[in-house]
C-alpha positions in Angstrom: 133.1 80.9 21.4 129.4 81.7 20.5 127.1 79.9 23.3 125.6 76.9 21.4 122.0 77.5 20.9 119.1 75.3 21.7 116.6 75.5 19.1 113.9 73.7 21.0 114.2 76.0 23.9 114.1 79.2 21.7 111.0 77.7 20.1 109.6 77.0 23.4 110.3 80.5 24.6 109.0 82.2 21.6 105.5 80.2 21.9 105.5 81.5 25.4 106.2 84.9 24.2 103.5 84.4 21.6 101.0 83.6 24.0 101.6 86.3 26.3 101.1 88.7 23.3 98.1 87.1 21.7 96.3 87.2 25.3 97.2 90.8 25.8 95.7 92.2 22.5 92.3 92.3 21.1 93.7 93.6 17.8 93.3 91.0 15.3 95.7 92.7 13.0 98.3 92.8 15.7 97.8 89.4 16.8 98.6 88.3 13.1 101.9 90.5 13.1 103.0 88.8 16.4 102.4 85.5 15.0 104.3 86.5 11.4 107.4 87.7 13.4 107.8 84.7 15.2 107.7 82.6 12.3 110.1 84.6 10.8 112.5 84.5 13.8 112.0 80.7 14.5 111.6 78.9 11.6 115.1 77.3 9.8 116.4 79.7 7.0 115.0 82.9 8.6 112.2 83.2 5.9 109.8 86.1 5.4 106.3 85.1 7.0 102.9 86.1 6.5 99.7 84.7 7.9 96.5 84.9 6.2 93.0 84.9 7.4 89.8 84.4 5.8 86.6 85.0 7.8 83.4 85.0 5.4 84.2 86.9 2.5 87.1 89.1 3.8 90.8 88.1 3.9 93.5 89.8 5.9 96.9 89.3 5.2 99.8 90.4 7.5 103.3 90.0 7.2 106.3 90.0 9.5 107.7 93.3 10.3 111.1 92.8 8.2 109.2 90.9 5.4 108.8 92.4 1.8 105.6 93.2 1.0 105.2 92.1 -2.9 106.3 88.5 -2.7 103.3 88.0 -0.1 100.7 89.8 -2.0 101.9 88.2 -5.3 101.3 84.7 -3.6 97.8 85.9 -2.2 96.3 87.9 -5.1 97.6 85.9 -8.3 94.6 85.6 -10.9 95.6 82.1 -11.6 95.0 80.7 -8.0 96.1 82.1 -4.8 99.0 80.1 -3.8 98.9 80.9 0.0 94.9 80.4 -0.1 95.5 76.6 -1.3 96.5 75.5 2.4 93.4 77.1 3.4 91.2 75.6 0.6 92.6 72.1 1.3 93.5 72.0 4.9 96.7 70.6 4.1 100.2 72.3 3.8 101.6 73.4 0.7 105.5 73.2 -0.4 107.0 74.7 -3.2 110.6 73.8 -3.4 111.7 75.9 -6.3 109.5 78.6 -8.0 111.8 78.3 -11.0 110.2 74.7 -11.7 107.2 75.2 -10.2 104.2 74.8 -12.6 101.2 74.7 -10.4 99.1 78.1 -9.8 99.8 79.4 -13.5 102.0 82.4 -13.4 102.1 82.9 -9.4 105.6 80.9 -9.1 107.0 83.0 -11.9 106.1 86.3 -10.1 107.3 85.1 -7.0 110.5 84.1 -8.8 110.7 87.8 -10.1 110.2 89.1 -6.3 113.3 87.1 -5.2 111.4 84.3 -3.8 113.0 80.5 -4.2 111.0 78.3 -1.6 107.8 78.6 -0.3 105.6 76.6 2.7 102.5 77.3 3.7 100.7 76.0 6.7 96.7 75.8 7.6 95.8 77.6 10.5 92.5 76.3 12.5 90.7 79.0 13.9 87.6 78.5 15.8 87.3 75.1 14.7 87.7 75.3 11.1 90.6 75.9 9.0 90.6 79.8 8.4 93.8 80.6 7.6 97.6 79.9 6.8 100.9 80.4 7.8 103.1 81.3 4.9 106.8 81.1 4.6 109.1 83.0 2.0 112.8 82.3 1.3 115.0 84.0 -0.9 117.2 81.0 -1.3 116.6 76.9 -2.2 115.8 75.9 1.4 115.5 71.9 1.5 112.0 70.8 3.4 113.0 69.2 6.6 111.3 67.7 9.9 112.5 71.1 11.5 110.7 73.4 9.3 107.4 71.2 9.3 107.4 71.1 13.0 108.1 74.5 14.0 105.7 75.5 11.4 102.9 73.4 12.9 103.5 74.2 16.1 103.3 77.7 15.6 100.2 77.6 13.6 98.6 75.2 16.3 99.5 77.6 18.9 98.4 80.8 16.8 95.0 79.1 16.0 94.3 78.7 19.3 95.0 81.8 20.5 93.6 83.5 17.5 90.5 81.8 18.3 90.7 83.1 21.7 91.1 86.8 20.2 88.2 86.4 18.1 86.0 85.0 20.6 86.8 87.6 23.1 86.2 90.3 20.2 82.5 88.5 19.5 81.8 88.5 23.3 82.5 92.0 23.4 80.3 93.2 20.6 77.7 91.0 22.4 77.8 92.9 25.6 77.5 96.3 23.4 74.5 94.7 21.9 72.9 93.7 25.1 73.5 97.2 26.5 72.0 98.6 23.7 69.0 96.4 24.1 68.6 97.1 27.5 69.0 100.8 27.1 66.1 100.9 24.5 64.2 98.5 26.7 64.0 101.1 29.5 63.1 103.8 27.5 60.5 101.9 25.8 59.1 100.7 29.2 59.1 104.2 30.5 57.3 105.4 27.6 54.7 102.7 27.9 54.1 104.0 31.6 53.5 107.2 30.7 51.3 106.2 27.9 49.2 103.9 30.1 48.8 106.8 32.9 47.6 109.1 30.2 45.2 107.1 28.2 44.2 104.7 31.3 45.1 101.8 29.0 46.9 98.4 29.3 50.4 97.6 28.7 49.4 96.0 25.6 47.1 98.8 24.4 50.1 101.4 25.0 52.5 99.1 23.1 50.0 99.5 20.1 49.9 102.9 20.2 53.8 103.4 20.3 54.0 101.0 17.5 51.3 102.8 15.2 53.2 105.8 16.0 56.5 104.3 14.8 54.9 103.2 11.6 53.2 106.0 10.7 56.3 108.3 11.1 58.7 106.2 9.8 60.5 106.5 13.1 62.1 103.7 15.3 59.9 103.0 18.3 62.7 103.8 20.8 63.0 107.0 19.4 59.4 107.5 19.7 59.7 106.4 23.2 62.3 108.6 24.0 60.3 111.7 22.5 57.7 110.5 24.8 59.8 110.4 28.0 61.7 114.0 26.9 58.4 115.7 26.7 57.1 114.5 29.9 60.5 114.7 31.9 62.1 117.6 30.4 64.9 116.1 29.7 66.3 113.2 27.4 66.4 109.6 29.3 69.3 108.9 31.2 71.5 106.3 30.4 70.8 102.7 32.1 72.9 101.1 34.6 74.1 98.0 33.3 76.4 95.7 35.3 78.7 93.9 32.7 78.8 90.0 33.1 81.9 88.6 34.8 
């Protein structure tokens, strides 16, 4: 006899797996793929799954590895109303029990039906404190909505939302570090050039900076490039890289 399955244990293991995978990647698309794959594997009825994430004017939809692409894109890109985005807009789950008898969202349900989708469930994702995404599930058969589906989708969406927040925050911090590194490098070059101008002109730091700024404006060249040229002309080589200890 086959071993009895433990749905709760399977879900707990799946969420632990999702946590480990998401925390080990800083690739947003890969993180969404992990989320979609887990949903497709753990939600009753083994649906196709996709995650849509909206950030500003950009939308990214990533589907589970074994999903059929057209149904997911049809739900997202309908000219009448993007069905999957409804959960994001309202912050509430969207349930379509049967695309054959669904009349919301214009022709979108009919297009889904043409792609073989009969039932749809979309659950909002809260990322960085706001509803910015949705976990959407697509069945190729009539799937009655029950507590297991709602509970499983909600748990995956909650966990994914927290972990995606961590992924996005880490990426933002890395960008800030790069910006800080670039700013410090520029500041170092400018300071070297100011010292050279002060020594050559026997002037104050404020006067030396005004000279660099005027040269930058007159030549339509960035101030840091003017400074680098001065350092190069005196030292005989371009400014060296600035030592920078990344914050822990």
